[in-house]
Wavefront OBJ file of the C-alpha trace (Angstrom):
o trace
v 147.488 346.419 196.972
v 147.476 346.044 200.731
v 144.792 348.595 201.603
v 141.390 348.069 200.001
v 140.443 350.889 197.678
v 137.641 353.070 198.996
v 135.887 352.843 195.620
v 135.541 349.072 195.995
v 132.923 349.776 198.674
v 130.777 350.643 195.657
v 132.100 348.844 192.593
v 133.458 345.730 194.305
v 130.170 344.677 195.883
v 128.383 341.443 194.950
v 124.673 341.132 194.295
v 122.113 343.898 193.759
v 124.196 346.716 195.229
v 127.200 346.132 192.992
v 124.905 345.586 190.010
v 123.324 349.010 190.505
v 126.615 350.859 191.015
v 128.278 349.315 187.975
v 125.328 349.052 185.585
v 124.414 352.693 185.494
v 128.057 353.725 185.089
v 128.307 351.339 182.138
v 125.732 353.358 180.172
v 128.648 355.707 179.423
v 130.401 352.938 177.520
v 132.815 351.963 180.290
v 134.332 348.449 179.942
v 133.962 346.085 182.936
v 137.702 346.021 183.566
v 137.651 349.626 184.731
v 135.733 348.549 187.841
v 138.097 345.742 188.822
v 140.370 347.229 191.432
v 141.603 350.311 189.595
v 142.057 353.464 191.688
v 139.128 355.772 190.917
v 140.406 359.341 190.608
v 137.928 362.190 190.750
v 138.660 365.286 188.675
v 136.917 368.139 190.464
v 136.342 370.658 187.687
v 135.413 374.325 188.082
v 134.991 374.813 184.337
v 132.358 377.402 183.462
v 131.873 379.951 180.725
v 130.772 382.275 183.524
v 134.247 381.856 185.009
v 136.354 383.120 182.086
v 139.626 382.351 183.864
v 138.635 378.663 183.976
v 136.997 378.393 180.542
v 139.819 376.186 179.197
v 139.424 373.550 181.907
v 137.681 371.003 179.668
v 140.953 370.665 177.766
v 142.981 370.630 180.968
v 140.747 367.911 182.433
v 141.397 365.744 179.389
v 145.138 366.055 179.941
v 144.656 364.964 183.560
v 142.567 362.001 182.364
v 145.287 360.982 179.922
v 147.754 360.815 182.793
v 145.377 358.805 184.975
v 144.687 356.268 182.225
v 148.395 356.024 181.509
v 149.101 355.077 185.137
v 146.334 352.500 185.298
v 143.680 354.561 187.044
v 139.998 355.146 186.326
v 139.252 358.920 185.940
v 135.824 360.386 186.621
v 135.238 364.083 186.067
v 132.616 365.919 188.102
v 131.514 369.556 188.326
v 131.112 371.805 191.325
v 129.866 375.373 191.553
v 132.346 377.712 189.869
v 133.186 381.214 191.090
v 134.002 383.763 188.413
v 135.470 386.761 190.187
v 134.667 389.214 187.399
v 130.973 388.416 186.931
v 129.450 387.006 190.099
v 127.454 389.302 192.385
v 127.464 390.539 195.064
v 130.966 389.056 195.510
v 132.572 385.666 194.878
v 133.802 385.566 198.476
v 130.205 385.170 199.658
v 130.111 381.771 197.954
v 133.582 380.431 198.784
v 132.257 378.504 201.772
v 129.252 377.226 199.796
v 131.548 375.787 197.127
v 133.680 374.179 199.819
v 130.541 372.384 201.039
v 129.753 371.291 197.473
v 133.289 369.918 197.092
v 133.345 368.184 200.478
v 130.034 366.424 200.002
v 130.711 365.528 196.352
v 133.993 363.846 197.276
v 132.700 362.046 200.351
v 129.453 360.832 198.787
v 131.005 359.258 195.694
v 133.290 356.254 195.012
v 136.558 358.169 194.863
v 139.990 357.049 196.052
v 141.673 360.377 195.399
v 140.960 363.688 193.743
v 142.616 366.166 191.389
v 141.383 369.713 191.955
v 141.186 371.900 188.831
v 141.148 375.487 189.995
v 142.282 378.895 188.795
v 140.124 381.955 189.419
v 140.565 383.439 192.873
v 138.068 381.636 195.132
v 138.021 378.342 193.232
v 141.390 377.352 194.715
v 140.719 377.899 198.443
v 137.158 376.574 198.227
v 138.274 373.327 196.574
v 141.193 372.851 198.951
v 138.996 373.589 201.995
v 136.435 370.999 200.911
v 139.078 368.393 200.145
v 140.743 368.946 203.516
v 137.504 368.151 205.329
v 137.363 364.740 203.612
v 141.104 363.996 203.715
v 141.729 361.760 200.710
v 144.915 361.859 198.625
v 144.628 365.175 196.782
v 146.591 367.044 194.134
v 145.982 370.533 192.680
v 146.339 371.609 189.048
v 146.008 375.358 188.514
v 144.772 376.862 185.257
v 147.698 379.244 184.755
v 147.948 383.009 184.147
v 147.096 384.863 180.944
v 149.781 386.014 178.579
v 150.901 389.569 179.294
v 148.625 392.187 177.762
v 149.834 394.707 175.189
v 148.277 398.152 174.779
v 149.723 400.792 172.470
v 153.271 399.543 172.850
v 153.034 399.005 176.609
v 152.763 395.784 178.619
v 149.618 395.744 180.753
v 147.820 393.488 183.218
v 144.876 393.566 185.590
v 146.565 396.032 187.957
v 146.442 398.611 185.166
v 142.640 398.561 185.358
v 142.900 400.782 188.444
v 145.202 403.229 186.616
v 142.943 403.277 183.555
v 139.861 403.837 185.701
v 141.341 406.890 187.405
v 142.440 408.322 184.053
v 138.962 407.676 182.638
v 137.236 409.339 185.603
v 139.125 412.595 185.126
v 138.837 412.602 181.324
v 142.426 411.686 180.453
v 141.315 408.454 178.800
v 138.436 408.310 176.315
v 135.727 405.652 176.188
v 137.213 404.426 172.896
v 140.657 403.997 174.474
v 139.083 402.315 177.510
v 137.287 399.807 175.265
v 140.421 399.179 173.210
v 142.392 398.388 176.369
v 139.838 395.705 177.348
v 140.746 393.495 174.390
v 144.444 394.242 174.759
v 144.575 393.131 178.400
v 142.682 389.808 178.362
v 144.209 388.390 175.168
v 144.522 384.719 176.078
v 143.042 382.020 178.256
v 143.983 382.023 181.931
v 143.627 384.055 185.097
v 145.114 387.502 185.864
v 148.601 388.055 184.471
v 149.881 389.706 187.661
v 150.467 388.498 191.222
v 146.777 388.881 192.023
v 144.823 386.505 194.191
v 144.581 383.777 191.515
v 148.358 383.636 191.000
v 148.872 383.960 194.749
v 146.643 380.926 195.298
v 148.559 378.960 192.661
v 151.788 379.873 194.454
v 150.178 378.950 197.773
v 149.328 375.390 196.727
v 152.789 374.889 195.245
v 154.471 376.230 198.385
v 152.262 373.975 200.519
v 153.372 370.961 198.478
v 149.919 370.241 196.981
v 150.980 370.592 193.334
v 153.840 369.425 191.184
v 156.806 371.837 191.065
v 156.323 374.623 188.519
v 152.522 374.585 188.709
v 152.137 378.190 189.832
v 153.496 380.150 186.894
v 153.210 378.210 183.605
v 151.007 380.411 181.386
v 147.622 378.920 180.553
v 148.362 379.204 176.825
v 151.727 377.422 177.106
v 151.649 373.764 176.034
v 153.646 372.921 179.153
v 150.512 373.606 181.206
v 148.902 370.555 179.578
v 152.045 368.520 180.157
v 151.939 369.371 183.862
v 148.251 368.395 183.968
v 148.993 365.001 182.401
v 151.919 364.385 184.758
v 149.650 365.339 187.665
v 147.054 362.765 186.621
v 149.783 360.179 186.328
v 151.182 360.969 189.756
v 147.728 360.970 191.318
v 147.338 357.226 190.808
v 150.557 356.548 192.699
v 149.522 359.028 195.377
v 146.473 356.860 196.057
v 148.554 353.684 196.156
v 150.858 355.342 198.683
v 147.836 356.654 200.649
v 149.546 360.035 200.921
v 146.553 361.952 202.249
v 146.254 365.715 202.193
v 146.593 365.912 205.997
v 150.072 364.338 205.786
v 151.201 367.095 203.433
v 149.511 370.084 205.054
v 151.431 370.151 208.313
v 152.104 373.232 210.416
v 155.545 373.439 208.763
v 153.969 373.440 205.295
v 151.741 376.357 206.276
v 154.789 378.258 207.511
v 156.496 377.618 204.170
v 153.496 379.107 202.364
v 153.468 382.232 204.560
v 157.187 382.876 204.108
v 156.954 382.310 200.360
v 153.925 384.570 200.015
v 155.784 387.421 201.663
v 158.727 386.998 199.306
v 156.514 387.287 196.198
v 154.288 390.151 197.384
v 151.189 387.954 197.280
v 147.604 389.052 197.764
v 146.260 390.022 201.197
v 143.433 387.553 200.502
v 146.040 384.849 201.095
v 145.615 385.371 204.851
v 141.874 384.729 204.828
v 142.150 381.631 202.695
v 145.108 380.023 204.439
v 143.467 380.539 207.845
v 140.305 378.839 206.570
v 142.274 375.904 205.124
v 144.183 375.463 208.391
v 140.895 375.478 210.294
v 139.615 372.551 208.239
v 142.624 370.448 209.287
v 142.884 371.571 212.903
v 146.291 373.158 212.287
v 146.955 375.824 214.901
v 147.422 378.995 212.844
v 146.446 382.540 213.754
v 146.692 385.955 212.165
v 149.740 386.876 214.265
v 151.713 384.074 212.612
v 151.538 385.890 209.284
v 153.223 388.976 210.677
v 155.786 387.063 212.718
v 156.835 384.812 209.851
v 156.812 387.593 207.237
v 158.595 390.307 209.226
v 162.142 389.515 208.081
v 161.379 388.015 204.668
v 162.703 390.127 201.781
v 160.540 390.874 198.755
v 162.411 389.262 195.869
v 159.751 388.847 193.151
v 159.491 391.985 191.014
v 155.927 391.375 189.826
v 152.920 393.688 189.559
v 151.197 395.053 191.608
v 154.192 395.328 193.966
v 156.696 395.437 191.118
v 157.169 395.796 187.392
v 156.894 392.426 185.642
v 154.170 389.844 184.966
v 153.513 386.155 185.686
v 154.674 385.203 182.201
v 158.038 386.843 182.944
v 158.062 385.105 186.321
v 157.784 381.693 184.667
v 160.564 382.399 182.194
v 162.765 383.613 185.063
v 162.435 380.295 186.910
v 159.050 380.570 188.609
v 158.285 379.707 192.198
v 160.963 376.988 192.515
v 163.623 379.659 191.874
v 162.116 381.881 194.580
v 161.870 379.074 197.117
v 165.400 377.899 196.455
v 166.557 381.466 197.063
v 164.733 381.428 200.417
v 166.634 378.238 201.264
v 167.003 377.531 204.965
v 164.214 379.974 205.839
v 161.896 377.162 204.722
v 161.189 373.733 206.191
v 162.901 371.799 203.423
v 162.049 368.381 204.842
v 158.302 368.787 204.211
v 156.870 366.062 201.994
v 155.072 367.105 198.778
v 152.589 365.380 196.462
v 155.294 364.033 194.158
v 156.601 361.990 197.088
v 159.793 364.002 197.400
v 160.710 366.561 200.031
v 160.592 370.260 199.281
v 164.378 370.404 199.479
v 164.712 367.634 196.894
v 162.306 369.449 194.567
v 164.265 372.704 194.823
v 167.750 371.238 194.494
v 168.136 371.994 190.785
v 165.946 375.112 190.572
v 167.594 378.064 188.827
v 166.925 381.763 188.369
v 167.340 382.963 184.781
v 166.592 386.666 185.249
v 167.605 388.639 188.330
v 165.524 391.597 187.179
v 162.420 389.492 187.832
v 163.595 387.302 190.729
v 166.149 389.063 192.900
v 168.376 387.432 195.503
v 167.839 387.440 199.255
v 171.089 389.374 199.646
v 170.010 392.038 197.133
v 166.192 392.022 197.309
v 163.908 393.840 194.931
v 162.450 395.841 197.823
v 163.013 396.249 201.543
v 159.262 396.709 202.075
v 157.524 393.679 203.527
v 154.909 391.856 201.535
v 152.464 391.723 204.451
v 151.917 393.342 207.842
v 149.314 392.700 210.527
v 148.169 395.670 212.582
v 146.719 395.821 216.080
v 145.058 398.643 217.992
v 141.770 399.957 219.294
v 140.400 400.330 215.746
v 141.107 396.675 214.959
v 140.975 394.756 218.227
v 141.387 391.410 216.437
v 143.700 392.732 213.750
v 143.830 394.260 210.283
v 146.195 393.758 207.354
v 148.141 395.957 204.968
v 150.426 395.205 202.040
v 153.385 397.610 202.430
v 154.991 396.425 199.194
v 152.033 397.835 197.222
v 151.633 400.999 199.315
v 153.230 404.455 199.424
v 156.238 404.516 201.782
v 155.529 408.094 202.890
v 152.103 407.023 204.179
v 153.355 404.127 206.312
v 153.418 406.538 209.270
v 150.461 408.864 208.981
v 147.867 410.637 211.089
v 144.805 412.210 209.551
v 141.152 413.127 209.806
v 138.608 410.401 209.030
v 136.181 410.825 206.154
v 133.596 408.138 206.787
v 131.374 406.257 204.329
v 128.708 404.110 205.984
v 128.382 401.581 203.169
v 129.374 401.080 199.558
v 126.329 402.920 198.213
v 127.161 405.922 200.395
v 130.707 405.885 199.032
v 129.566 405.693 195.401
v 127.058 408.511 195.909
v 129.556 410.955 197.413
v 133.098 410.162 196.273
v 132.915 412.298 193.117
v 130.860 415.085 194.683
v 132.822 418.333 194.326
v 131.301 419.422 197.646
v 132.793 416.451 199.528
v 134.911 417.844 202.351
v 138.159 415.951 201.940
v 141.857 416.750 201.798
v 144.885 414.765 200.670
v 145.976 414.201 204.273
v 142.613 412.741 205.303
v 141.917 409.048 205.786
v 139.029 407.425 203.906
v 137.029 404.967 206.033
v 134.541 402.544 204.461
v 132.527 400.288 206.767
v 129.760 397.687 206.606
v 131.592 395.817 203.841
v 132.783 392.960 206.042
v 131.742 389.288 206.030
v 128.352 389.839 207.690
v 127.719 393.442 206.791
v 127.852 393.375 202.998
v 127.484 390.294 203.135
v 130.522 388.455 201.778
v 133.358 390.956 202.252
v 133.792 392.424 198.740
v 136.992 393.741 197.160
v 136.257 397.433 197.676
v 138.981 398.276 200.196
v 141.184 399.960 197.598
v 138.414 402.484 197.024
v 138.963 405.018 194.264
v 140.115 408.436 195.427
v 137.854 411.518 195.395
v 137.640 412.943 191.891
v 138.506 416.443 193.096
v 141.825 415.127 194.483
v 142.598 413.017 191.401
v 142.282 416.172 189.322
v 144.930 417.767 191.545
v 147.329 414.887 190.904
v 146.800 412.942 194.147
v 147.283 409.224 193.528
v 147.230 407.660 197.001
v 145.660 408.186 200.406
v 145.324 406.019 203.504
v 142.157 403.961 203.157
v 140.656 401.774 205.883
v 137.827 399.254 205.626
v 136.432 396.020 207.008
v 136.389 394.695 203.445
v 139.005 393.219 201.143
v 141.136 394.415 198.241
v 141.714 392.694 194.921
v 145.072 390.998 194.809
v 145.684 392.995 191.650
v 145.103 396.258 193.536
v 147.544 398.602 195.209
v 147.687 401.634 197.462
v 147.937 402.337 201.174
v 144.916 400.271 202.097
v 144.228 398.856 205.569
v 141.934 395.869 205.118
v 140.076 393.103 206.998
v 139.481 395.325 210.071
v 138.199 392.942 212.734
v 135.683 392.953 214.289
v 133.763 394.428 211.373
v 131.212 397.215 211.785
v 128.235 394.849 211.505
v 129.665 392.848 214.406
v 130.053 395.926 216.627
v 133.730 396.584 215.946
v 135.240 399.990 216.715
v 135.088 400.926 213.025
v 131.308 401.126 213.479
v 131.535 404.187 215.745
v 134.160 406.248 213.874
v 132.858 409.686 212.905
v 134.006 412.028 210.173
v 136.562 414.346 211.759
v 137.976 411.785 214.220
v 141.738 411.420 214.009
v 143.284 408.081 213.102
v 146.966 407.130 213.254
v 148.539 404.458 211.075
v 151.962 403.221 212.174
v 152.975 400.275 210.021
v 156.454 399.994 211.527
v 154.931 399.834 215.006
v 152.113 397.591 213.686
v 149.466 399.913 215.160
v 146.161 401.337 213.949
v 144.705 403.759 216.454
v 141.519 405.782 216.707
v 142.593 408.814 218.740
v 139.788 408.627 221.275
v 139.809 407.685 224.947
v 138.638 404.244 226.000
v 135.746 405.915 227.800
v 134.601 407.748 224.659
v 134.839 404.589 222.572
v 132.839 402.649 225.179
v 130.189 405.386 225.343
v 129.774 405.457 221.570
v 129.496 401.688 221.405
v 126.855 401.712 224.111
v 124.681 404.087 222.108
v 125.495 402.500 218.737
v 122.568 401.200 216.734
v 123.733 399.005 213.914
v 122.250 399.277 210.448
v 122.980 395.621 209.657
v 120.070 393.881 207.970
v 120.043 390.102 208.071
v 118.809 388.054 205.135
v 115.708 386.018 205.904
v 116.177 382.932 203.719
v 118.555 380.692 201.835
v 122.305 380.431 201.847
v 122.865 384.133 202.537
v 120.873 383.866 205.770
v 122.889 380.797 206.779
v 126.113 382.609 205.897
v 125.326 385.702 207.957
v 124.351 383.629 210.978
v 127.497 381.496 210.945
v 130.349 383.336 209.210
v 133.410 383.941 211.364
v 135.294 387.217 211.424
v 138.209 387.969 209.102
v 140.915 387.188 211.667
v 139.596 383.594 211.731
v 139.446 383.217 207.959
v 135.733 384.008 207.406
v 134.768 380.330 207.257
v 131.390 379.178 208.543
v 131.720 378.124 212.163
v 130.096 374.722 211.600
v 132.499 373.895 208.744
v 135.662 374.215 210.828
v 137.283 370.785 211.035
v 136.251 367.820 208.913
v 134.111 364.694 208.825
v 136.518 362.403 206.998
v 135.764 360.108 204.073
v 133.509 357.550 205.739
v 129.897 357.429 204.541
v 127.951 356.374 207.609
v 124.629 355.405 205.976
v 123.982 353.161 202.971
v 120.558 353.112 201.312
v 121.212 350.121 199.017
l 1 2 3 4 5 6 7 8 9 10 11 12 13 14 15 16 17 18 19 20 21 22 23 24 25 26 27 28 29 30 31 32 33 34 35 36 37 38 39 40 41 42 43 44 45 46 47 48 49 50 51 52 53 54 55 56 57 58 59 60 61 62 63 64 65 66 67 68 69 70 71 72 73 74 75 76 77 78 79 80 81 82 83 84 85 86 87 88 89 90 91 92 93 94 95 96 97 98 99 100 101 102 103 104 105 106 107 108 109 110 111 112 113 114 115 116 117 118 119 120 121 122 123 124 125 126 127 128 129 130 131 132 133 134 135 136 137 138 139 140 141 142 143 144 145 146 147 148 149 150 151 152 153 154 155 156 157 158 159 160 161 162 163 164 165 166 167 168 169 170 171 172 173 174 175 176 177 178 179 180 181 182 183 184 185 186 187 188 189 190 191 192 193 194 195 196 197 198 199 200 201 202 203 204 205 206 207 208 209 210 211 212 213 214 215 216 217 218 219 220 221 222 223 224 225 226 227 228 229 230 231 232 233 234 235 236 237 238 239 240 241 242 243 244 245 246 247 248 249 250 251 252 253 254 255 256 257 258 259 260 261 262 263 264 265 266 267 268 269 270 271 272 273 274 275 276 277 278 279 280 281 282 283 284 285 286 287 288 289 290 291 292 293 294 295 296 297 298 299 300 301 302 303 304 305 306 307 308 309 310 311 312 313 314 315 316 317 318 319 320 321 322 323 324 325 326 327 328 329 330 331 332 333 334 335 336 337 338 339 340 341 342 343 344 345 346 347 348 349 350 351 352 353 354 355 356 357 358 359 360 361 362 363 364 365 366 367 368 369 370 371 372 373 374 375 376 377 378 379 380 381 382 383 384 385 386 387 388 389 390 391 392 393 394 395 396 397 398 399 400 401 402 403 404 405 406 407 408 409 410 411 412 413 414 415 416 417 418 419 420 421 422 423 424 425 426 427 428 429 430 431 432 433 434 435 436 437 438 439 440 441 442 443 444 445 446 447 448 449 450 451 452 453 454 455 456 457 458 459 460 461 462 463 464 465 466 467 468 469 470 471 472 473 474 475 476 477 478 479 480 481 482 483 484 485 486 487 488 489 490 491 492 493 494 495 496 497 498 499 500 501 502 503 504 505 506 507 508 509 510 511 512 513 514 515 516 517 518 519 520 521 522 523 524 525 526 527 528 529 530 531 532 533 534 535 536 537 538 539 540 541 542 543 544 545 546 547 548 549 550 551 552 553 554 555 556 557 558 559 560 561 562 563 564 565 566 567 568 569 570
């Protein structure tokens, strides 16, 4: 092997230093031959019983190890902090950047030549990729896979149905017994959400970027082929190290464009924007929020998957998965981009087929003419805001209404079901102080539930605006990621109940119908209610988190430090 393995800076040393590095590893029963020039492959595992979507990762890691051994490598599994979207408080997004630091330092500090990232639940994927990018070793991603489709009383269900069930429960159309029954019927197998939520969007993102083997995104977690892919990934990882195909060589500007175009075609989560911007920032790739709108504007929605469509990730896999979608996109993509299997994207897609046009439509006859993503500008969102038209109500894409303002999430919860709340169907709900700094962590509350009094009248959608996020499994006419956020002095901070707001998705505008002078006067007299934490990671986060239009990374984490360890204590 021409280039010396990085791990030999530990295990290949003579004398006391090498003795120490090898001896303590040998207490695990490792034969001496494992240390003699074999590529050391780290398996970065986000297994945790507190992250239910990733609870099968011990098995998956073993499959990766089998592949590494088979190819002549030396696998070492290590844990990092795991982010379970359903359990962690106040929001998993608060800790995405912390996990990326854990990943970066764990990779750099240890004798690793390359790394396989095991990720599934929403924030585990971007946090692991962000950390790996800052070190820039050969890297490959294995996703955990989606759950099998849920079944409830003869109907197929998934995570998106939680929002439907909740509204029915709130107005008494669904009993507590039925609600409890649906819980077991929805999450009936290992894996992450069965719809095109953020977890599946992230799995599609890494495949579209070229960071995983073809087919990674959609194989159900319970399908034996998920283990096969994991073993093949471990096998390929050894060769990836020998070829020194680093992550920076794969994640080019063209690869990011491929991911954006693909995401629009599948109706992926709005969280995709935040995470891809943060990943690009770690590599110094010039990407901004306007690129998402420009590259998505003419891309047809061809994946008929909830929440934008009808079917589920299991159906998506059987219909051909992401390779079938990307082959359909064809020349819209940069087909000469290199991927982790050493082949170009075009070579990987050459034999991809679609087996069900009800699930994956053609570009010429798309599932929907609504775009998967739109970026808005205007005086209410000076640095931008996002909306997912494919999951919204077409009649509300051009709408003007009176603002009904909630100052924070507790204010919203206290008043939304109050029969005395002054609100009409044509009004626009505004929730602020739920952005990166203000909450802190930017929770998924942007698709706020509608007022109970309107639900009882049959209203099922309204325009909703916030500086927070929305679950990728959610839907509705929700304007999200308003930047700057209220806690940072954005215009959303000075909106008052009764002000008129105009949403014009076609024109890409979000406007507070006030004069510039009135807006300036209100901002001058504005006294923010933002309270900064005084200690620990949360204090660090609030001091350094960037706004949504920059990806909400910490400012001092942008870029990378590489793989060199500059000090050696032995």
